[in-house]
C-alpha positions in Angstrom: 0.0 0.0 0.0 1.1 3.6 -0.6 2.5 5.3 2.5 2.9 8.8 1.1 0.7 10.8 -1.2 2.0 14.1 -2.6 -0.7 16.3 -3.9 -0.5 19.5 -6.0 -2.9 22.2 -4.9 -4.1 24.4 -7.8 -5.8 22.4 -10.6 -5.5 19.3 -8.5 -6.6 19.5 -4.9 -8.8 22.6 -5.6 -11.6 22.8 -8.0 -11.9 25.9 -10.3 -13.7 27.7 -7.5 -10.5 27.3 -5.4 -12.3 24.9 -3.0 -11.5 21.5 -1.5 -14.8 19.6 -1.9 -16.3 17.6 0.9 -15.7 14.4 -1.1 -12.0 15.1 -1.4 -11.8 16.0 2.3 -13.4 12.7 3.3 -11.1 10.7 1.0 -8.0 12.4 2.4 -9.2 11.9 6.0 -9.9 8.2 5.4 -6.4 7.7 3.8 -4.8 9.5 6.8 -6.7 7.2 9.2 -5.1 4.3 7.3 -1.7 5.7 8.2 -0.9 7.3 4.8 1.0 10.6 4.9 -0.8 13.3 2.9 1.7 15.9 1.8 0.6 19.0 -0.1 3.2 19.7 -2.7 2.8 23.1 -4.4 4.4 25.9 -6.2 2.7 28.3 -3.8 4.6 30.1 -1.1 4.4 28.6 2.3 2.0 31.3 3.5 -0.4 30.5 0.7 -0.7 26.8 1.9 -1.5 27.4 5.5 -5.3 27.7 5.2 -5.5 24.3 3.4 -3.2 22.6 5.9 -5.6 23.8 8.7 -8.7 23.0 6.7 -7.5 19.4 6.1 -6.0 19.0 9.5 -2.5 18.4 8.1 -0.7 20.2 10.9 -0.5 17.3 13.3 2.6 15.6 14.6 4.3 13.8 11.6 2.7 16.0 8.9 4.9 17.7 6.3 4.4 20.2 3.4 6.4 21.1 0.3 6.2 24.6 -1.0 7.8 26.9 -3.7 7.8 23.9 -6.1 10.2 22.0 -3.8 12.4 24.8 -2.6 11.1 24.3 0.9 10.3 21.1 2.7 8.9 21.7 6.2 7.4 19.9 9.2 3.9 21.3 9.2 3.5 20.7 12.9 6.8 22.1 14.3 7.6 24.4 11.4 11.1 22.8 11.4 12.8 23.1 8.0 13.8 19.8 6.5 15.3 21.3 3.3 15.6 24.8 1.9 17.2 25.8 -1.5 17.0 29.4 -2.4 18.4 32.1 -4.7 20.5 35.2 -3.9 20.5 38.9 -4.7 22.9 38.3 -7.7 20.3 36.0 -9.2 17.5 38.5 -8.7 19.6 41.2 -10.5 20.5 38.8 -13.3 16.9 37.8 -13.9 15.5 41.3 -13.6 17.9 42.5 -16.3 16.8 39.6 -18.5 13.1 40.5 -17.9 13.8 44.1 -19.1 15.7 42.7 -22.1 12.8 40.3 -23.0 10.1 42.9 -22.1 8.5 40.5 -19.6 7.1 41.5 -16.2 8.5 39.5 -13.2 8.0 39.2 -9.4 9.9 37.5 -6.6 9.4 36.2 -3.1 11.2 36.1 0.2 10.0 33.8 3.1 6.9 35.9 3.8 6.2 38.4 1.0 5.7 38.9 -2.7 7.6 41.7 -4.4 7.3 43.4 -7.7 10.0 45.5 -9.2 7.6 46.8 -11.8 6.0 50.2 -11.0 3.1 49.3 -13.3 2.1 46.1 -11.5 1.1 43.2 -13.7 -2.4 41.8 -13.3 -0.7 38.4 -12.9 1.2 39.6 -9.9 -2.1 40.8 -8.4 -3.6 37.4 -9.2 -0.7 35.6 -7.5 -1.1 37.7 -4.4 -4.8 37.1 -4.3 -4.5 33.3 -4.8 -1.8 32.9 -2.2 -2.9 35.6 0.3 0.7 36.7 0.6 1.4 40.4 1.1 2.4 42.3 -2.1 5.0 45.1 -2.1 6.6 47.3 -4.7 10.3 46.9 -4.2 12.7 47.9 -7.0 15.7 45.5 -7.3 18.2 48.2 -6.4 16.4 48.7 -3.1 16.1 45.0 -2.2 18.4 43.9 0.7 21.7 42.4 -0.5 21.3 39.5 1.9 17.8 38.6 0.6 17.0 34.9 0.3 14.6 34.1 -2.6 12.7 30.8 -2.7 11.6 31.6 -6.3 11.1 34.3 -8.9 8.6 34.3 -11.7 8.3 35.6 -15.2 4.6 36.5 -15.9 2.8 37.3 -19.1 -0.1 36.5 -21.4 0.2 32.9 -22.3 1.1 33.4 -26.0 3.6 36.1 -25.1 5.2 34.1 -22.3 5.7 31.2 -24.7 7.6 33.6 -27.0 9.6 34.9 -24.0 10.6 31.3 -23.0 11.9 30.7 -26.5 14.2 33.7 -26.2 15.7 32.8 -22.8 19.5 32.3 -23.3 20.8 28.7 -23.0 23.2 29.7 -20.1 20.2 30.8 -18.1 18.4 27.5 -18.7 21.5 25.7 -17.5 21.8 27.9 -14.4 18.3 27.7 -13.0 15.3 25.4 -12.8 12.7 26.9 -15.2 9.2 25.4 -15.1 5.7 26.5 -16.1 3.2 26.2 -13.3 0.4 27.8 -15.3 0.0 29.2 -18.9 1.0 32.6 -17.6 3.6 31.7 -14.9 7.2 30.7 -15.5 8.9 29.7 -12.2 12.6 30.4 -11.8 14.3 28.4 -9.0 17.5 27.1 -7.6 18.8 24.5 -10.2 18.4 21.6 -7.7 14.8 22.4 -7.0 11.9 20.3 -8.3 8.8 18.7 -6.7 10.3 15.3 -7.6 13.5 16.0 -5.7 11.6 17.3 -2.7 9.4 14.3 -2.5 12.4 12.0 -2.9 14.2 13.8 -0.1 11.2 13.7 2.2 10.6 10.0 1.5 14.2 9.2 2.4 13.9 11.2 5.6 10.9 9.2 6.5 12.2 5.8 5.4 9.5 5.5 2.7 10.4 3.6 -0.5 9.9 5.1 -4.0 7.3 2.4 -4.8 5.3 3.4 -1.7 4.7 6.9 -3.1 1.8 8.3 -5.0 1.8 11.7 -6.6 -1.1 13.7 -8.2 -0.8 16.7 -10.4 -1.9 18.6 -13.5 0.8 21.0 -14.8 4.4 21.2 -15.9 5.8 21.7 -12.5 4.2 18.4 -11.4 6.0 16.3 -14.1 9.1 15.5 -12.0 7.1 14.1 -9.0 4.7 12.2 -11.3 7.7 10.6 -12.9 9.4 9.9 -9.6 6.5 8.4 -7.7 5.8 4.7 -7.7 2.3 5.7 -8.9 2.1 9.0 -10.8 -1.5 10.2 -11.2 -2.5 12.8 -13.8 -5.7 14.7 -13.3 -8.3 14.6 -16.0 -7.6 18.3 -16.6 -3.8 17.8 -16.8 -1.8 19.1 -19.7 -0.6 16.4 -22.2 2.9 16.3 -20.8 1.7 15.2 -17.4 -0.7 12.5 -18.8 2.1 11.1 -21.0 4.3 10.3 -17.9 1.5 9.2 -15.6 0.7 5.7 -14.5 -2.9 6.5 -14.0 -5.4 9.2 -15.1 -8.2 10.2 -12.7 -11.1 12.6 -13.1 -10.7 16.3 -13.3 -10.3 18.7 -10.4 -14.0 19.7 -10.9 -15.0 16.0 -10.7 -13.3 15.1 -7.4 -10.4 13.5 -9.2 -8.2 13.4 -6.1 -11.0 11.6 -4.1 -11.5 9.1 -7.0 -7.8 8.2 -7.1 -7.5 7.9 -3.3 -10.5 5.6 -3.2 -9.4 3.4 -6.1 -5.7 3.1 -5.4 -5.6 3.2 -1.6 -8.8 2.8 0.2 -10.2 -0.1 -1.9 -6.9 -1.9 -1.7 -6.8 -1.4 2.1 -10.3 -2.9 2.4 -9.3 -5.9 0.3 -6.5 -6.6 2.7 
């Protein structure tokens, strides 16, 4: 039986109204009662996950959370950091200069805030602040503290324009950072060692859980690494083709309680057979 289930939040755990349905809650609670570790694994900042950890009661002893696409692995009960991989001021300066060159808005995070260096704030930055409920500030790069630690930066644009921007990103930048799309209008820029797959692997090793005992569910490009790593990778019905191609199982969409369906079929029904 699977001992750890890593679940993406947006487009996976949440429906399009940004809600966790009762059906999904019940399935997660039932799996947790069976001793399965339920780990939210998201591109969101840690502050943007707290309400769901509380809502799902995933803040008890032995609960963990993965945020910033794997840049942070944290004990959800004690807040103890298991792993943290960040970027520095020099990276911020480098990526800001590139954003100007490519004419693409950007924003960046520290451990508690979202910052925009753009005086004309992008609607996608406002959207990010709204979705994650993280405080938003205007902070020009030259005024950012030199000692800032940055879990992630993001290039943000209309989907068609962002695709064009990505094509123009120099090869040395692609080699120096982890670049991954988390939505059609979001390109995440992370420490080169960061991915959801690496974070799930690290946490599993910490907990003594084998690869074949892991299930992961997701829908977008930033979920591919954990879908591929898990013993059972589950693509949502609404997942992009790249996720479905590497998945072992495809469940219903996020608007049809796909997470609950997968938990029932692959964990709860198997547990009842035993």
